[in-house]
C-alpha positions in Angstrom: 33.2 121.3 55.1 29.7 121.9 53.8 29.3 123.1 50.2 26.2 125.2 49.4 25.0 124.9 45.8 22.4 126.8 43.9 18.7 126.0 44.1 17.1 126.5 40.7 13.6 125.0 39.8 13.5 123.4 43.2 16.7 121.4 42.5 20.2 121.7 43.8 22.4 122.7 40.9 26.2 122.5 41.0 27.9 125.7 39.9 29.8 125.8 36.6 31.8 128.9 37.4 34.3 127.2 39.6 34.2 130.1 42.0 33.3 129.7 45.7 33.1 132.0 48.7 33.7 131.1 52.4 30.8 130.6 54.9 31.5 131.4 58.5 29.7 130.6 61.8 29.0 134.1 63.2 29.1 132.8 66.8 32.6 131.3 66.5 34.1 133.0 63.5 35.2 129.6 62.2 34.7 128.7 58.5 32.0 126.0 58.2 31.9 125.7 54.4 31.8 127.3 51.1 29.0 128.7 48.9 29.1 128.4 45.1 29.3 131.7 43.2 27.1 131.8 40.1 28.1 132.4 36.5 26.1 134.7 34.3 24.3 131.8 32.8 23.3 130.4 36.2 21.9 133.7 37.3 19.9 133.9 34.1 18.5 130.4 34.7 17.5 131.4 38.2 15.8 134.6 37.1 13.9 132.7 34.4 12.8 130.1 37.0 11.7 132.8 39.4 9.7 134.6 36.7 7.9 131.3 35.8 7.2 130.6 39.4 5.9 134.1 40.0 3.4 133.7 37.1 2.0 130.6 38.7 1.9 132.0 42.2 0.0 135.0 41.0 -2.9 132.7 40.2 -3.0 131.1 43.7 -5.6 132.6 46.0 -4.7 133.4 49.6 -6.7 131.9 52.4 -9.1 134.1 54.2 -8.4 134.9 57.9 -11.2 132.4 58.9 -9.5 129.6 57.0 -6.1 130.4 58.7 -7.7 130.4 62.2 -9.3 127.0 61.4 -5.9 125.5 61.0 -4.7 126.3 64.6 -4.7 123.1 66.7 -7.4 123.1 69.4 -7.3 121.4 72.8 -9.6 118.3 72.9 -11.8 116.7 75.5 -11.2 117.7 79.2 -8.4 120.1 78.2 -10.9 122.3 76.4 -13.1 122.6 79.5 -10.1 123.5 81.7 -8.5 125.9 79.2 -5.8 123.4 78.2 -3.3 124.9 80.6 -2.6 127.5 78.0 -1.9 131.2 78.8 -5.4 132.0 77.6 -6.9 129.4 79.8 -4.9 130.6 82.9 -5.9 134.2 82.1 -9.5 133.2 82.1 -9.3 131.3 85.3 -7.6 134.3 87.0 -9.8 137.0 85.4 -10.7 139.8 87.8 -7.9 139.0 90.3 -5.0 141.3 90.7 -1.6 139.6 90.5 -0.2 141.4 93.6 
């Protein structure tokens, strides 16, 4: 069975509490593993790690919408002229026609 540990500071950390809880597959109801239950010290370590990460993330600037759009893959060559066979390309080719 799969055993799920804690993730603190980007690392998998084994629990020291010795307590575990069952993990079930919701589709079958079968137990697929266990999850480690944290001790007070492990929760404290996770909270401190999260606070430190939050301080760093607060200084990261978000991309502008223009930068996000630039990251979307674009069709190349002949595909661009034909619309790439995408939904948008097909919609343009059939613009003005009724579907019925």
